[in-house]
C-alpha positions in Angstrom: 8.4 -11.5 2.3 9.4 -13.8 -0.4 9.6 -12.5 -4.0 6.8 -14.8 -5.1 4.5 -13.4 -2.4 5.5 -9.9 -3.3 4.7 -10.5 -6.8 1.4 -12.0 -6.1 0.5 -8.9 -4.0 1.7 -6.7 -6.9 -0.6 -8.7 -9.4 -3.5 -8.3 -6.9 -3.0 -4.8 -6.5 -2.8 -4.2 -10.2 -6.3 -6.3 -10.4 -7.9 -3.9 -7.9 -6.3 -1.0 -9.6 -8.0 -1.8 -12.9 -11.5 -2.2 -11.1 -11.2 1.3 -9.5 -9.5 3.2 -12.4 -12.7 4.2 -14.3 -14.1 5.6 -10.9 -10.8 7.9 -10.5 -11.3 9.0 -13.9 -14.8 10.0 -13.3 -13.9 11.9 -10.3 -15.5 9.6 -7.7 -12.1 9.1 -6.0 -9.1 11.3 -6.2 -6.5 8.7 -6.4 -6.4 4.9 -7.0 -5.0 4.1 -3.5 -8.0 6.1 -2.1 -10.5 4.2 -4.3 -8.9 0.6 -3.4 -8.8 1.5 0.5 -12.4 2.7 0.4 -13.8 -0.1 -1.7 -11.8 -3.1 -0.7 -10.0 -2.6 2.5 -12.2 -0.5 4.7 -14.5 -3.0 6.0 -15.2 -5.1 8.9 -13.8 -2.5 11.4 -10.6 -1.5 9.3 -11.0 2.3 9.5 -7.6 3.8 9.8 -4.5 2.8 7.7 -1.0 3.7 8.3 2.5 2.3 7.6 4.4 0.3 10.3 6.5 3.5 10.8 3.5 5.7 11.3 2.0 3.3 13.8 5.2 3.2 15.8 5.3 6.7 15.8 1.7 7.2 17.2 2.6 4.7 20.0 1.2 1.4 18.6 2.7 -1.9 17.6 1.4 -4.1 14.9 0.3 -7.3 16.2 2.6 -10.3 15.1 1.4 -12.1 12.3 -0.7 -9.3 10.7 -0.9 -9.3 7.0 -0.5 -5.8 5.5 -2.7 -4.1 2.9 -1.0 -3.1 -0.1 -1.1 0.2 -1.9 0.9 2.0 -4.7 3.8 4.1 -3.2 5.3 7.1 -4.7 6.7 6.4 -8.3 10.4 6.1 -8.8 11.9 7.4 -11.9 13.8 4.4 -13.8 17.4 4.8 -14.4 18.7 5.2 -17.9 19.5 1.8 -18.5 16.0 0.7 -17.5 14.5 3.3 -19.8 16.7 2.3 -22.8 15.4 -1.2 -22.4 11.7 0.0 -22.5 10.0 1.0 -25.9 10.1 4.7 -26.7 6.1 4.8 -26.4 6.0 2.9 -23.1 8.3 4.9 -21.1 7.0 5.0 -17.5 7.9 5.3 -13.8 8.1 2.4 -11.5 5.4 2.2 -8.8 6.8 0.3 -5.8 4.1 -1.1 -3.3 3.5 0.1 0.2 2.3 -1.9 2.9 -0.2 -0.5 5.4 -1.8 -1.8 8.6 -5.1 -1.0 10.0 -6.5 0.1 13.3 -7.5 -3.9 14.1 -3.8 -4.9 13.7 -2.3 -2.8 16.3 -2.1 -2.6 20.0 -1.3 0.5 22.0 2.4 0.4 23.3 2.5 0.2 27.1 4.7 2.6 28.6 7.9 1.2 29.6 8.3 0.7 33.3 11.3 1.9 35.0 13.5 -0.9 36.7 
């Protein structure tokens, strides 16, 4: 994925996160990711979401050309240099993006035939 596409996906996820943040604060959802998935992604038959690795482990392969759904990954601690560059009041963790695929974007892997 190109840097510009990745940046666009990050900005889109930030916008979705702003929409659902009040719902997380009010207790309707436990996490921002849960709210984003339920409100925006879980529609038109998209019900189960897993990473590429998780689908592969379950015996599925993601269909070629499938566009992943973006959610926030586990936050990473910034290194000392990055933290020094930030304002004292604005020190925070970095949230990378995790890409998920839905049940509609995978095919069950056929068992390999003996040659």
